N, C-alpha and C positions, 0 to 999 in steps of 0.2 A: 270878921277877918282880923288876923293878928297884925299888930303894928311893929316896926323895927324897935328893938330894945326889950320887947316882951320876953320874960323868962318863964319857961314851963318846967315843972318838976324840979326846980332849983338846978337844972342841968343844961337846958337848951335855950340859948338866946337867939331870938329871931333877928335876922339881918335884912332880908329882902324877900319879896314875893317873886317866885319864879314862874308860876303859872296858875291858871284857874280852870276848873272843869265843872261838869255838871254835878259831880258828887263832892267836890271840895277844892282845896287849894294845896299847892306845893310851895314850901318856903326854903330858902337857904338859911340855915341856922348854924350856930357854933356851940359845941360842947364846952361849957364854961371852964371845966376843970382840965380837960385834955387839949383844949384849944384846937379842936379838930372840926372842920366843916362837915355838916351832914345835910341831907335832904329830909325835910320834915313834911310828911304827907298828912293832911288834915281832912277828916270826913266831917262835914257840917250837917246840920239838920236840913234834910231835903224836902220832907213832907210832914204835914200834921197828922197823917195817918200813922198811928203808932205801930201797927203791924208791918206796914211797908218800911217804915224807918228802921225797925228792928231787923228786917231782912237785909237792908243796906249795911247795917252795922255787922251782921253776921258775915256778910260777903267780905267786908273789910277785914274782919278778924281772920277769915279763912286765908286771905292774901298774906297776912302777917305770919300765920302758922305755916303755910306752905314755904314761904321764902326763908323763914328762920331755920328750917331744917335742910336747906339746900346749900351747896357750896360748889361753885363753878366759876371759872374766870370770865365767862360771858353773862353772868348774872350780877345784878346789883344786890349787895348783901344787906340784910336787915339786922339792926342792932338793938332795937327797943320797940315796945308797943305799950301805950298807956292811954288812960282816959283823963281828961282835964276839963273841968267846968262843963261836963256833959258831952264834949266833943272827943272823938277818937283820933289818935295820932299814931303814925307809923314812922319810925326813924330808920333811914336807909343811907347807904353809902352815897356820898355826893359825887356825881359823875360830871366832870367838867368837859363839855364838848357840845356836839350838835346831834339832833335827831337825823335819821336818814332823810326825812322829808325836808328838813332845812338844808341838808347837803345838796339834794337834788335841785331845790329852788335857787340855790346860790351858784350852782355849777354853770359855767358859760356854755357848755355843750353836754351832750349825753355822756354818761359815765361809761367807761370801757368795760367790755365783757370780762377782761382779765381781773379788774378790780372787783367787779360784782361777784365773780366766782370765788374770789378770796373771802369776801364777806359771807357768801353762801356757805362756804365750808365751815366758818365759825358758827353760823346759826344752825346748821345741820348737826354740828357737834353738840351744841347745848340742847337741841331738841332730842337727840339720842339719849343724852343724860336724863332729861326730864321724863321722857317716855319710858326709860329704863327703871324708874323708881317703882317701889312696890307699896301701894298701887301706883300706876303711871300718873304723872301730872300732865294735864292737857291745857295748853295756854288759852286757846279759843279766841284770842284777839291779837294775833301776831300781825303787825302792820308797821309801815315805816315810822309812824309817830311814836311807836312804842319801842324803838331801837335807837340807842345812842352810840356814837363813835367817840370814845374817850380821847381827848386831845393829848393825853400823855402817852399811854401805851399803845394807842391806835387800835385797841380792841373794841369790838362791839359789846354792848350790854343790853339785855332785855330789861326794861325799866318799869313795866306796868303789868301786874298780874291781877288786876281788879276783878276779872271774871274767870280766872284760872280755877280749875278744880282737880281734885284727885279722882281718878276713875274708880268705879265700883270694884271692890276686890273680887278677883276671879273672872272678871269680864273684860277689863281694859276699856270699858265704855262709860259714857256719862249720859243719863237721860236728857233729852234735849229740852231747852227752854227756848221757845220760838223767838227769833229775832235777835238772839245774842250775838254780839260781834259788830264789826263795821261792814256795811253792805258790800263794798268793793272787794273786800278780802275774806268775807265769810262764805264757806262752802254751802251748797244747796241744802245739806242735811241740817244745817242750823236754822232753817226755815220750816222744816217739816216735822214729822212725828217719829223720826228714827233717832238712833243714838249717835253721839259724836265720839271720835276716838283719835288716835295719833295721826290718821290720814287727813283729818280735818285741819290740823296744824300744817301739814304738808301743802294743802291747797292754799292756805294763807301765805305761806312762804313763797310759793310759786307766784302769787299775785304781787308780793313784795319785790321779788326779783324782776318781774315784768315792769313794775313802776320804776325801779332803779335804772333799767336799760332804756326806758322810753320817756320818762318824765310824766307819764300819764297813768292815772289809776285804771286798773282793769275794769272791764264791763262786769257788773254784778252777776253772780251766779243765777239769781232769780230771774234776771232779765234774759240771760242766755237760755234758761229752761223754759221760760214763758213765751218769749218773743223770737227765739231762734237767733239772737244776737251772737256775734262771734268775737273772740279775743283779737285785739289788734296785733298784727305781726310786727315784732320789734325790729326786724331786719329792714323794714321800710324807712325807719328813721335813725337807726344806729348801725352803721356799716361794720362795726366790730363784732356784731352778734353772729355766731356760727349757727348753721342748720342744726347741729347736734344739741346745742344748749336750748334752742327754741323748742326742739322736740321734747326734751326733758321737762321743760316748763309746762308744755301742753299736757304731758302725762300727769304732772303734779296737779293740774287744774281741771282734770276730768270731772264732769258733773257727778257721776256716780262714784262714791268712795271706793267701791270694789274694783274700779278700773284704774285707780291710782297706785303708785308704788306703795308697798306695805309698811315701809319704815324709813326713818331718816338715813339709816346706814345704807339702805338700798339706793336712795337718791344720791347719796355721796358717791357710791360706786358708779352709778350711771354717769354722773358729771365727769368722773375721772376716766371714762372709757375713751374719750377723744379730747385732745388738747384744744384750747380756743383757736379758732382760725379767723384771720382777718379777711372779710369778704370785700370785694370791690364796691365802691359807693354805687347806690342805685341811681341810674341816670335815665332821663326821659329820652325817647327816640324821636 
């Protein structure tokens, strides 16, 4: 772990540890010449298995390569990538704000549909941009923890592309690696032997919207497929949720990819078909 005051590459001075994860750490650092804050993402040695460690390093490099070639107001920009003392580092735009998970946990009541739909529009816009790349970029782990609301411009930013990949040229799909993603937000195809594509990200976004409206993570797809469990109805806990929005979320979270909308643009159009409607509170009889 890096300590405050440590300078890497004669450019980045570590200020504080922002977070720790299974694959490494994220620090607040300052570019010593430009006096600009940056987020410094560090991949540490995870395993003594050299083959597996190299796979993690290649995955980290892939994240850097993908982000370095993208530019969108809802993406955290990448400015540098380097190796220092055997560890790999990714330098990113520092986003001052909170993740969607933190916002929900701190909210005194459920977030209104109107606000959630404003955020949905931003996320669908960036997904349309990513999926429109040649070949498409599939996020594969879109979830509330990986989205931040910037405290300055109040725009959302996708902040973690750790398992994102470019689709195979000419197919728009990625061969599946079983178990990739976070259970509550991962579609069923990420557990099976099929391919994943842009509809997989739409499932994850649907789960994220459901969490924002209810404060509860959705039932995992594998549990729905195996045990017949159903998604919880957000209208039961959030009276601002319209029938129309709930219907669109259900379409996004269909277990079969072929039953979901085909693109982010299609979901964007579906959500705009009907304005948010305030439903009367659910009362007991």
